[in-house]
C-alpha positions as CSV (number, residue, x, y, z in Angstrom):
1,M,33.0,3.9,-6.8
2,V,30.4,3.0,-9.3
3,T,27.1,3.3,-8.1
4,G,23.9,2.4,-10.5
5,P,20.4,3.9,-10.6
6,V,18.4,3.5,-7.4
7,A,15.1,2.2,-7.6
8,P,12.5,4.4,-5.6
9,A,11.1,2.9,-2.1
10,R,8.2,1.2,-2.7
11,P,5.2,2.2,-0.4
12,H,4.5,0.1,2.6
13,L,1.0,-1.0,1.9
14,P,-1.6,-3.4,2.9
15,L,-2.2,-6.8,1.5
16,R,-5.7,-7.0,2.1
17,P,-7.4,-9.4,3.7
18,L,-4.4,-10.5,5.1
19,W,-3.6,-6.9,6.4
20,L,0.3,-7.2,6.2
21,C,2.2,-4.7,4.6
22,R,3.1,-6.0,1.1
23,V,7.0,-5.0,1.2
24,C,7.9,-6.2,4.6
25,A,5.4,-9.0,5.4
26,A,4.9,-7.3,9.1
27,P,1.2,-6.6,10.5
28,W,0.0,-3.2,8.5
29,P,0.9,-0.6,9.3
30,C,3.8,-1.5,9.8
31,A,6.6,0.7,10.9
32,N,7.5,2.2,7.7
33,A,3.9,2.5,6.8
34,R,3.6,4.5,10.2
35,L,6.5,7.0,9.6
36,G,4.8,7.7,6.1
37,L,1.4,8.2,7.4
38,V,2.5,10.6,10.0
39,A,4.5,12.5,7.5
40,E,1.6,12.6,5.0
41,Y,-1.0,13.6,7.6
42,A,1.4,15.9,9.3
43,H,-0.9,19.1,9.4
44,D,-3.8,17.2,10.1
45,R,-3.6,14.2,12.7
46,I,-7.5,14.5,13.2
47,A,-7.4,13.0,9.7
48,L,-5.2,10.6,10.1
49,S,-7.0,9.2,12.9
50,V,-10.3,9.2,11.0
51,Y,-8.4,7.7,8.2
52,L,-7.3,4.6,10.7
53,C,-10.7,4.1,12.4
54,E,-11.6,3.6,8.6
55,V,-9.3,1.0,7.8
56,L,-9.2,-0.5,11.2
57,H,-13.5,-1.2,10.2
58,E,-12.5,-2.5,7.4
59,A,-9.6,-4.8,8.5
60,T,-11.7,-5.9,11.3
61,A,-14.2,-7.3,8.7
62,D,-11.4,-8.9,6.4
63,L,-10.1,-10.6,9.7
64,C,-13.4,-11.8,11.0
65,R,-13.6,-13.6,7.5
66,L,-10.6,-15.2,7.2
67,H,-10.9,-16.2,10.8
68,P,-14.7,-16.8,11.7
69,D,-14.4,-18.6,14.7
70,D,-11.4,-16.9,16.7
71,G,-11.7,-13.6,15.5
72,P,-9.1,-10.8,16.0
73,D,-8.6,-9.4,19.6
74,P,-10.0,-5.8,19.7
75,A,-7.5,-4.4,22.2
76,A,-4.6,-5.6,19.7
77,L,-6.0,-4.0,16.5
78,F,-6.6,-1.0,18.4
79,A,-3.1,-1.1,19.6
80,R,-2.1,-1.7,15.9
81,F,-4.1,0.7,14.3
82,L,-4.7,3.8,16.4
83,A,-2.7,3.8,19.7
84,W,0.2,4.6,18.1
85,V,-1.0,8.1,16.5
86,P,1.0,11.2,18.1
87,R,-1.2,13.6,19.9
């Protein structure tokens, strides 16, 4: 079996102002981004929560600008950005 070089995995980062994953187009943070963030912040869950609060704030501002009449649902954004963080 002949195999070629394997391309490095692309990071699952947000596409702003839509807040969709640049790789898989799922709402960011997608499942792969979440796994990466948990691994990156494995020794500092408080820092992970602070970071996600910051991006939640940025996402809320971006999404409200995109949809001024029917902005994002706060509960859905909380679930998307913070509720999944391991305790």
